[in-house]
N, C-alpha and C positions, 0 to 999 in steps of 0.2 A: 678347451683349445685342443685341436688335433695334434698328434705327435708326428706329423708327416715331414717335419723339417721346413715347412712353409708356415711362417708365423702370421697370425691374423692380428691386425692392429686393434680390432675391436675387442679381441680376447686378452691381449697381453700388454698393449701399450708400447711394445718394443718396435722399433723401426723395422718393417717387414721387407722381405724379398722372396717372392713378389708381394705387392700390397694387397690388402683385403678391402673390398668395397661392397657394402650391403650383404655381407655374409659370403660373398664369392671372391675367390682369389684371382687377381689379375695376372695373366701369363706374361710376364715381362719379356721372356724370350721371344714370343711371337711378335709383340709390339716393337721391340728393339730391332729384331731381325728385319721386319718389313720396312720400318723407317730407315734403318741403316743401309739396306740394300738400295733403296731408291735415292737416298742421300749421296751414296758413292757414285751412282750413275749420273745424277744431276751435277755433282761436283766435277766429274770428268767432262761433262758437256760444257760447263762454264769455263773450265780451264782450257778446253780445246777451241773455244771461239764463242760465237754468239749463241746464247741459249735459245733465242727466238727461232733459229732455223730448225730446231727440233720440235717445234710446236706446229701441228697441222690438224685443225678441227675435223675436216672430212675423213682423215685417216683414223682419228680416234672414234668417230662415229661408226666407221666400217668395222673396226676391231671390237669395240665394246658393245655397241648396239647389235651388230651382226652375231657376235658370240652368244649374247643373251637369247636372241630369238632362235638360234639354231639349237641351243640347249633346251629351250621350251619344247622343241619337237621331240626330244628324247624322253622327256618326263611329263607328268601331268602338271597342271597349273598348281594344284594343291601341294604336290611334292616340291615344286620349285619355290613356292612362297614359304613353305615350312623350312627350307634350307637356310633361310636367314636366321631363324631362331637357333637352329642347330649350329650354325657357323659361329655363334657367340661363344660356344665352348672352346674355340681356338684362342679366344682372348680373355674370357672370364669363365671360371668353372668352380665347382664345389669339390674340394679335395678331401677324399676319405682314404686314409692309409690302410692297406690290408692288415697290418699289424694291429692297428686300433680295432678293426673288426674282429680279429681273433681274440684280443683281450676282452672285448665286450661279450663275445660269444661264450668264452670260458666262464666269465662272471655270471652270465645268465644260466649256464649249465649248472653251476654250483648252487645258485639260488633256486632253480627248478627242482633239484634233487632234495633240497631242504624243505621247500614250501610248496612244491607243485607248480604246474604251468601257470596257474592263476596268479602266482606271485610276480609274474612278469608283466602284468597288465599295465602298471604305471611306469614301466621301464622306459627311459628315454635314451635313444642311441643316436650315433652320428649319421647313419644312413637311413633315408626315407624308405628305401626298398626293404631294409631289415625291419623297420618299424611296422610296415604293413604285414610282413611275415610273422612278426611276434603276435599281432592281432589274430592272425589265422590260428596260431597255436592256442592262444587263450580262448578262442571261440570253440575249440574242441573238434576241429575238422580232422578227418581221416588223413593219415600221412600221405597217401597217394593223391588225395585232393590238394593238399598243401603243395606237394611237388609239382603237380600239373599247373596250378594257378601261378606259382612263382616262376616256373619255367616259361609259361606263356607270356607273362609280363616281361621277363628278361629278354625273351626272343623279340617281342614287339619293340622294346627299347633299342635293342641291337639293330633291328631293321630300320628304325626311324633315323638313328644316327648314321647308319650306313648310306642311306639315301642322300643325306646332307653331304657326306664325303664324296659320293659318286657324282653329285652335281658339280662340285668344285673341280673334281678330276676331269669331268667333261668340259668345263670351261678351259682347263689347261690344255686339253686336246684340241679344242676348236679354235682357241685364240691364235696360235701360229698359222693355222690354215686360213683363217679370215685375214690375217696379215698378208699372206701370200696372194690371196684374191685381190686385196686392195692394191698390192704392188703391181699385179698384172693389169688392173684397171688403169693405174697410173702410167704404166709402160705403153699401153695402147694409146692413151691420150697423148703421150710424148711423141710416139712414133708417127702419129697422125699429123704432127706439126713439126716436120723436119726442115722446114724452110729456114728457120732461124737457128743456126748452130749454137749461138750463145745461150739459148734457152734450154739446150739439152741437159747440161750439167745440173742446174737447179731443179729442173723437172724430174730428173732421175733421182736426185736426193729426196725430193718429196715422195716419190713413188716408193722408195725404200723405207720410209718412215713407218708405213703400215706393218712391214715385217718386224721392225724394231718394237713397235707397240705390242704386237702379238706375242713376241718372245718375252717381253717384260711382263705382260699380264699373266702369262702362263707360268713362267719360271720364278717370278719374284712375288707372286700372290696366290694364284689359283691352286697350283700343285702343292706348294708348301702348306697352305691352309687345309687342303684335302688330306695330306699326310698327318697333320696335327689332329684333325678330326678322327682319323683312323686310330691314332694313338689313344685319344680320349675314349673312343668306342671300345677298344680292347681292354683298357684299364677298368672301365665300368663293367664290362662283361666278366672279367676275372673276379671283381669284387662280388658281383651278383651270384656267380657260381659258388664262391666261397661261402656267402651268406646262406644259400640254399642248403648246402651240405651241413653247415653248422646248425641251422634251425632244425633240420630233420634229425640230426644226432641228438639234439636237446630233447626233441619230442620222443625219441626212442629211449631216453634215459641213460645215455652212455656216460661213462666217467669223464669229468672235465679234463683230466690229464690226457686221456685218450683223444678227446676232441681237439685239444690243443696240438697234439702231435699230428693228428690227421690233417688239420687245417694248415699247418706250417709247410705241408708239401706244396702249397700254392706259392710260397715265397722263394726268392732266389736262394741259392745254396748258402751264401754268406749269412743272410738274415735268418735262414732256416735253423742254423746251428748256433746263432749268436746267443740265444737265451741259455742253451745248454752249456756253452763255454763260460758264460757269466756265472752260472750256478756253480760250476766246478771251481772257478776262481774264488 
């Protein structure tokens, strides 16, 4: 079980927060945030009158369909389709704590000093990226080759996740604009039928719904998901940089204590000195 403060039900049997499903942690904050935001708006609509007046299929078609097709112009079809898989990280993800990575790295450094790099061959770690890096060490590759291969994989992973976040950010940018376009279409249709003054109010309300839909899609879904994906991307990038430095230090035969101190520079200040404070206590 990882020591990240997020407990996996498969590993411990303790009621988790968030829960674990098939080895992945469910991000309760994302799910509760999206459901809660839409629930509050819908509740306000119900309390304010008839919910049906806020439902207009043509407006939804303009905002959702139009936004998707406009975003397709900005990206390739492959990038757009791959965004769905990347987006899952906003809801379900594999959590690897940097402190766990440091502990595993120090243990491997100690084992390598005693039994050589080949002693790491059967070592199982929490990070798939680290597992592949260990295999490079065991295979006896030159340190510069190891660095280049791991840096390349880390960069490609970063770019792949970055594209997913950018696509959702683009949806957040385009959604309100499509809402405004729908509103203008509605206003043109309304102004072309000014003979019936009683129809102006309802027609204006329908026209404004596209602006509402665009604002909701952008600010209650697309932009928050993009921000969460950026957070996941940065967390994984930090872990990968930590892993690369740790593995290269092991390959160079550095002292495990030196490696521990070096890698703790990646942690926030409180966590960085927590171990030293505990040892003094």
